[in-house]
C-alpha positions in Angstrom: 38.0 107.8 21.7 36.8 107.3 25.3 38.2 104.6 27.3 34.8 103.9 29.1 33.3 103.3 25.8 35.8 100.4 25.0 35.6 99.1 28.5 31.4 98.7 27.8 32.3 97.0 24.7 34.7 94.4 26.2 32.3 93.8 29.1 29.4 93.1 26.6 31.6 90.9 24.5 32.7 88.9 27.6 29.3 88.3 28.5 28.3 87.1 25.1 31.2 84.6 25.4 30.2 83.6 28.7 26.6 82.9 27.4 28.0 80.6 24.6 30.1 78.6 27.5 26.9 78.4 29.5 25.0 76.9 26.6 27.1 74.0 26.6 27.3 73.6 30.5 24.1 74.6 32.1 21.7 72.2 30.1 23.9 69.4 31.1 23.1 69.9 34.5 19.5 69.1 34.0 19.3 67.2 31.0 20.7 63.5 31.1 22.9 62.6 28.0 23.1 66.3 26.9 26.4 67.4 25.2 27.6 69.6 22.3 28.4 66.4 20.3 25.7 63.9 21.2 22.8 66.3 21.2 24.1 68.8 18.7 20.9 69.7 17.0 19.4 70.6 20.6 22.7 72.7 21.2 22.4 74.4 18.2 18.9 75.6 19.1 20.1 76.7 22.8 23.0 78.3 21.5 21.2 80.4 18.7 18.2 81.3 21.1 20.5 82.4 23.9 22.8 84.3 21.9 20.0 85.9 20.2 18.2 87.1 22.9 21.2 88.4 24.6 22.3 90.3 21.8 18.9 92.0 21.5 19.0 92.9 25.4 22.4 94.3 25.0 21.3 96.5 22.3 18.3 97.8 24.2 20.4 98.5 27.4 23.7 99.8 25.7 22.1 101.5 22.6 25.2 101.2 20.4 23.2 102.3 17.3 24.3 105.7 16.0 21.5 106.0 13.6 18.7 108.7 14.5 15.7 107.2 16.3 12.0 107.9 15.5 9.6 107.7 18.3 6.6 106.8 16.2 5.2 103.3 16.9 4.6 102.6 13.5 8.4 103.2 12.5 9.4 100.7 15.3 7.0 98.2 14.2 8.0 98.6 10.6 11.6 98.2 11.7 11.1 95.1 13.9 9.2 93.3 11.0 11.9 94.2 8.6 14.5 92.9 10.9 12.7 89.6 11.3 12.4 89.4 7.5 15.9 90.1 7.0 17.2 87.4 9.5 14.9 84.9 8.1 16.2 85.8 4.7 19.9 85.4 6.0 19.2 82.1 7.4 17.8 80.8 3.8 20.8 82.6 2.2 23.5 80.8 4.3 21.4 77.5 3.9 21.8 77.9 0.1 25.7 78.8 0.2 26.2 76.0 2.6 24.8 73.5 0.2 26.5 75.0 -2.7 29.8 74.5 -0.7 28.9 70.8 -0.5 26.4 70.1 2.5 23.9 67.2 1.9 20.9 68.7 -0.1 18.3 66.4 1.1 19.6 63.8 3.7 20.5 66.7 6.4 18.2 69.4 5.7 17.5 70.1 9.4 21.1 69.9 10.5 22.0 72.4 7.5 19.3 74.8 8.4 20.0 75.0 12.4 23.6 75.6 11.3 22.5 78.4 9.1 20.5 79.9 11.8 23.3 79.7 14.2 25.6 81.4 11.8 22.8 84.1 11.0 22.8 84.4 14.8 26.4 85.2 14.9 26.5 87.6 11.9 23.2 89.0 10.5 21.4 89.4 13.8 24.4 91.1 15.3 24.3 93.5 12.1 20.5 94.0 12.8 20.9 95.1 16.3 23.7 97.5 15.6 22.9 98.7 12.0 19.5 98.1 11.8 17.6 96.6 8.4 19.6 99.2 6.1 21.7 97.3 3.5 23.5 100.5 2.6 24.9 100.8 6.1 26.0 97.2 6.0 27.9 97.7 2.8 29.5 100.9 4.4 30.5 99.2 7.5 32.1 96.1 5.8 33.9 98.3 3.3 37.6 99.5 3.9 37.5 102.1 6.8 33.8 102.3 6.5 33.2 102.0 10.5 32.2 104.9 12.2 32.3 103.6 15.7 34.0 101.0 18.0 31.0 99.1 17.9 30.8 98.9 14.1 34.5 97.8 14.2 33.6 95.1 16.7 30.8 93.9 14.7 33.1 93.6 11.4 35.5 91.5 13.3 33.1 89.2 14.9 31.3 88.7 11.7 34.4 88.0 9.7 35.7 85.7 12.5 32.7 83.9 12.7 32.3 83.1 8.9 36.1 82.1 8.8 35.4 79.8 11.6 32.9 78.0 10.1 34.7 77.8 6.9 37.9 76.2 8.7 35.8 73.8 10.5 34.5 72.4 7.3 38.3 71.1 6.6 38.3 68.0 8.8 34.9 66.6 7.5 36.0 64.8 4.4 39.1 63.4 6.5 38.9 59.4 7.4 39.4 60.0 11.0 36.1 58.6 12.0 35.8 61.2 14.9 32.4 61.9 16.3 32.8 65.7 15.8 33.3 65.2 12.0 29.6 64.3 11.5 27.8 67.3 9.7 27.6 69.9 10.9 29.4 69.7 14.3 33.0 70.9 13.2 31.5 73.8 11.4 29.4 74.8 14.0 32.1 74.7 16.7 34.2 76.4 14.1 31.8 79.3 13.7 31.3 79.4 17.6 34.9 79.5 18.3 35.5 82.1 15.5 32.5 84.2 17.2 34.0 83.9 20.7 37.6 84.7 19.5 36.2 87.6 17.4 34.4 89.1 20.6 37.8 89.0 22.4 39.9 90.3 19.5 37.9 93.1 18.7 38.2 95.2 21.9 41.8 94.6 22.2 42.5 95.6 18.6 40.4 98.8 19.1 42.2 99.4 22.3 45.6 98.9 20.9 44.8 100.9 17.6 42.8 103.6 19.1 45.3 106.2 18.3 44.9 105.4 14.5 41.2 105.1 14.5 39.8 108.6 13.5 36.1 108.1 14.1 34.5 109.5 17.0 33.0 107.4 19.9 29.6 108.0 20.8 
């Protein structure tokens, strides 16, 4: 396993973490009253958009996908449309799952959907960038010992950490602390964001420490 590939992964992940931090800092410089808590819905949109755009750019620059690429325009257009459809379906699926787990069904539809978009950006969009719209490849990567590259291993770690972070973020909501961050879906959004950021940092470190045990070949 080449160390340079691990360094590229680490640099890309640190850049993603930096962008997440900047989404909470930069808008406040020109937007009076902006904060992650007070204008949470606006932050959800900004964070989702920035992380999504950066993920696509990094994919185009680093090209971590190991799948063979066809040069035909029709194939690229079809792949792009499938990715858009899969991302939208992921947002709807997360929305339904979150409602089934206890989120308000009608009162906070906008909040729930924007949280679902954020969670889809941290998980499904990353899968679409690295793996493409191929569900069989997704199943392979998330099965035991299914990753075939450090990028797929990092993808699996960050996805799991994001979902776990969102799940743990729901624990304080029913408590009677009356804190501003207990309002739906702030704690879950922050939990998913912290989980995503932690996964980005943990992934390259875990791969580096276990590189001798990992048998797949780096691109």
